[in-house]
C-alpha positions, 0 to 999 in steps of 0.5 A: 976295412977287411981283417982276415975275411969279412963278417959276411964271408964268414957267415956264408962259409958257416951256412955252406958247412951247415947245409952240406951233408955229413957222413953221420947224416948218411949213417943215421938213415941206414941205422935201425931205430935201436942202433940209432939210439945207442949211436946217439948215446955213445956220441954223447958220453956225458949223457951216459955218465949223468944217467949212470950217476943218477942211477947210482944215487937213486940206488944209494938212496934206497939201499943206504941202510944196508951200506952205511957201515961200508960207506968209507970203502965204497969210494974204492969201487969207482976208483977200481972200475975207472982205472981200466978205462985209462989203460984200455982204449976199446971197450972202456965205456962200460968201465966208466959207466959202472964207475959213475954208477958206483960213484953216485952210490957212494955219494948218496950213502955218504950223505946219510949221516945220523942227525944229533938233533933228530935223535934228541928230538925223538925223546921230545924233551925241552932244551936250551939252545943257541942259534942264528936266524936264517930266514925272515919270519913267515906268518901263519894263522896260528903261529909264525915260523922261520929256519934257525941254525942251531950251534949248541944245545944243552942236554941235561945241562951238558952243552953239545955242539951241533951245526944243524938247521931246525924249523922254529915255530912261535906261538904268541907274541914274537919279537922282531927277528931278522936273518943273521940275528943270534938267539938264546931260548928254551924250545921243545924239539919234535921230530917230523912225522908224516901222515902215512896214507897211500898217495900221501905227501912225504913231509918228513922226507922233504925236510930231510932233503932240505937238510932240516933236522927237526922242528922246535916250539917255543916253551910258553913262559920263556922269552926269546933272548936276542944276542949279538950278531949270529953265526951264519956260514961265511958265504951265507953271511956275505949274501945276507949283507947284500940282501938286507938293504934290498929287503929294508928298501921294500919294507920301508918304501912299499906298502904292505900287500900283494905287490910287495909280497910278490916283488920280494918273491921274484927278486929276493926269493922270499915267499913269506908274505905271499898269501895262500890265495895268491899262490892258488891263483898262480897255480890254477893258471899254470903260473906257479913256477913264476913264484919260485926263482928258478930256471925261468927267472935265471933264463930271463936274466941271462937272455936280457944280459946276453942280448944287451951284451951282443948289441954293445959288442956288435955296435962297434964294427972293429970289435965285432970283427976282432972277437966272436961276439956270442962268446964274449957276450956269454962270458959277460952275461954270466956275471948278472946270472950269478949276482941274481942267484946270490940276491935270491938267497942262493937257494936250491932251485936258483942255484941249480938253474944258475949251474945249468945256465952257466954250463950252457954259457960255458959251452957257448964260450968254447964253441960247443953250443950246438951239442945241447944234450951234452951241455944239459947232461954236464949241468945235471952232472954238476948239480947231482955231484954237488947236491946228490939229493937234489935229484929227488926234489920236485923242482929239479925234476920239473926244470930238468924235464922242461929243458930236455923238452925244449931242446927236443920238441921246441925246434920241431914245432918252430920248424913246422911253423916256419912256412907260416912265418915266412909267408908274412911280409918281412919286417915287424910283422914277421918278427912279431909272428916269429916271436909269438910262434917261438913263445907258443912252441916253448909253452906248448913244449913245457906244458906237454913235458911237465904234464905227467909230473904235475899230475903226479905231484900236484894232482891238477893241470891248468887249462889256460896255461898257454895264453897265461904264460904267453902274456905273463912271461913277456911282462915278467921278463921285459919289465918286472924282473929287470926293474926289480933288479935295477931297484936292488942294484940302486939300493946297494949303489945309490939308495936315494934313487932306489925308492922311486925305481922300487915303486916303478917295479911295484906298478909292474907287479900290480899289472902282473897280478891283474893279468893273472887274476884276469886269467883266473876269472874264467870258470874252468882255469884248471882241473883236478886229475887222477894221480898217476903212480910212478910207473904210470908217469914213466908210461906217459913219458914213453908215450910222449917220446915215442910219439915224437920219435915216430914222426921221424923214425917209422920203426919207433912206431912199434914201440909207440904201439907197445906203449899204447897197448900198455896204456890201454891195459892200465886204463882197463885195470882201473876201469874194472877196479872202479866200476866192476870190482866185487870187493868191499874195500874200507880204508881207515886213513891216518888223519892225526887225532880224528876219524876219516875212512873211505868205503869203496863198495862193489860196482863203483859206489864210494862213501867217505865216513868223517873227514878228520880236522884240526882246531883253527883250520890251518890244515885242511885234512880234506885237501891234504889227506883225503883228496890225495888218497882218493885221486891216487885210487883214480876216484874223482867223485863220491856218492855219500858223505857220513858225518858221525857228529859235528866236531872239528876232528870229524867234519874238518875235511868234509868241506873240500870233499863236498866242494870237489867230489860232488857227493849226492847225500850227507848222512848225519846225526841231526845235530848242527854246530855253531862253529863257522867252519861247520856253517861253511860246510853246510853252505858248500853242501847246499851250493853243490845240491847235496841232500841231507839225511838224518834219523828218523828219515835215514832208514835203519837198514838198507842195501847198496850194491850188495853191502848192507848198511845198518844205522844203529844209533841214534834212531830218533832225532837227538836233543838239538840243544846239545849242539851248544852244550856238553861236548860229551853229550854231543859225542854220545849222539854220534852216528853208529853204523855197521857195514856188512858184506859177505857175512863180515861186518865192520862197526863205525862208532864215532865218539860214543862214550860209556852211556851210549855203549851201555844203551846199545849193549842193552837194546841191540846186543845182537847187532853189535857183533862185528869182525872189525871194530873202529875203537870209539872216541880214539881210544879215550878212557870214557869209552870201550867198556868191557861189556861193549867190547864183549858184545862186539867181540871183534877179531881186529881193532883199529884205533884212529888217533895221534897216540896209542889211546888211554892206557886203561883202554889199551889194556882192555883191547890187549886182553881181547887177544886180537890184533890192534892196528893204530894209525899213529903207528901203522898209518892207514889200515885197509880192510878188504872183504870178498867171498874168499875172506877178509884181509887187513893191510896196514900201510906200515907193517910191523918189522917191514914184512908182509904187505897184506894180512888175511885175518886167518893169515896174520903178519907179525914182525914181518912173518906170515903165519897161518892156522897150521902153526901152533903159537906159544905166546898168544899176546904176540901171535894171533890166529883167527877164524872167520865168523859164520 
């Protein structure tokens, strides 16, 4: 039976149309490389509009402080700019592009509204709130936490209506809480605060992008009162009614452990039960993307649904002739994609992936499948218009870059492998090889295109991501996710069968875990890498793009050569700075209430003095603060570790540094601690072959690359019984070290108190004089006596603490009439010494002014002053002279 013309004729016609040369192909060969790029861009106006909108959002994000008061009028600009494009036919694209840029600017500025809860939290008071639980409780070592939606807060017994999200932490016994439960309780609000170090993680910015205003802590002694049903937003409440039966199914029918936790993460998008070791195992093998419901999972569901729909439609000969199977299959598979996104909590990453998938399916339905760049640009445009701040999230950048790479590079790799595939006999062998080469091409493409971003954000690259993804992703897509979704569907439709299907899915998850653990068992699964800055990330992408373009366009090789030249210059700069620089650079890091400093000596010798730390070990300052700083400076090894004394706020972060940066020696005061975390540090040092040196074995004075190191205290072996007794006595045994270079000295004092200060002042007053003083014991009132400060006579003081220090010490420091740099206020403080002088550069300058301050040219409230200026108020403006 023939309807119109047969399916075979239709396919042959399409083949002839594809193979016939077009005018655009002929023109493409005649265009120069720059004109070819411009032609390709203007043939896809959606790409230009997306890039212009993204640029506007980026500009608005950085300039919103200057444009906030004019936010209401910013929308007039895109209207005025796009109006001429409706009248003028020629030359309208510049108007549309400018209109898209200004629209993105207005979109972002309009989002930066002041937060009521953030303003209240800045005052750090205790308040009664009414709220609704939004997420399941997550267990941490010392507390449990969740996200709550605050509806009303009482400020001085006055109710204030708000609708803002808060990160709620609970210490101690916790009542059962489920999403949707209402709460009444008293909490202490606290603003989010970053550790302000170069290369550090912007935690406060991340919370702001997620729409979380502040954190809240349960006030001890006050119970949490659960009220009737909470007040979630309507759409979120509907989603929660779908998710709760599935969550209850997994809780009741599956045993606690890794399989249940991973199944909840894959199906419900809830990672609260995932252990840290499981997360690290997936990250080391290059499978961290599997744990978040995002593009991979949505793509697998869409691909499975599309394949099934195509088989159902083509099973009927009459139906396949009457309709275009691909179009209707695209329409049908959109429903499973949307339902899976809702089941996973309609989170940002899954919602973004759903938009991109549905955009592609819509393009397939209307017959525009081949223009994938326009489809991707339209999806990106929808995402950034509905959620402008998603542009700055790591997940958006990773997923968007991965899809762009797949569209561009994967077809080239598949085409290159076609001769090998076609040489295999037809049938199952060819089909299997075609599948393997296609999966390998996708994995290689994603690995190459995501490497710069992964290095920038996570500092680590997996060496086995190719085989790991090629074995895990098929199991995930063909068994684990489909069976998990089937169990969720059964929990909603036919609960008696849901338990059996859930256990079946659990078996698949268990096999998935064993497979990941197998790949993680190899010696070198991943490597830490130097962290490229943003400019270097762009340079790496330029190298990738121009390398691909140069294969087809010879003129692109000029740009490739230019990019390689810039890369070589960048590598030469860092090589000189790391190995041939003659400066002494000391950076006092912001590690909260603790000490940590990195000393970069001339000609490449590095030393880490103390490692900060927090009680309980829930936050590793070495992994989260010191190591990112080192890698941002391209430092991958250190030569010396110095531990002033064995207390957690000084040695807590050293274990990670000892395990990953290969120190040759550890200098310490000779006292050991009974704490298990300290014993773990000693085991790590022994395993890495680090030599331990303590007085009197440690020389009192020696030179390292022109830098004189002087050990001022202790000069003999301290009383070892102090390790388990008086903490004040342990403080007084702190290793006191003076670092001198080019006539300028910096004094490291540890946690010495009054007794040791008096001892040093009496015995070696001449050796205490220093240009910069690290204030003893974080500015505690038991230290920094007037006699000691007079003996040191510093020209600048640095306080490493989470506050300003004791008021009496602050008064004594201010009486010195020298600048005081506090890591709690100005973040990391960098001291640079060379033959020209000495500079002090805080990470956060007061008033946001100058970037670096010389001791004889100091910055106050953003103004650079030098010794030619006469100052009227010595408490505000300080002028310094170098010591001889």
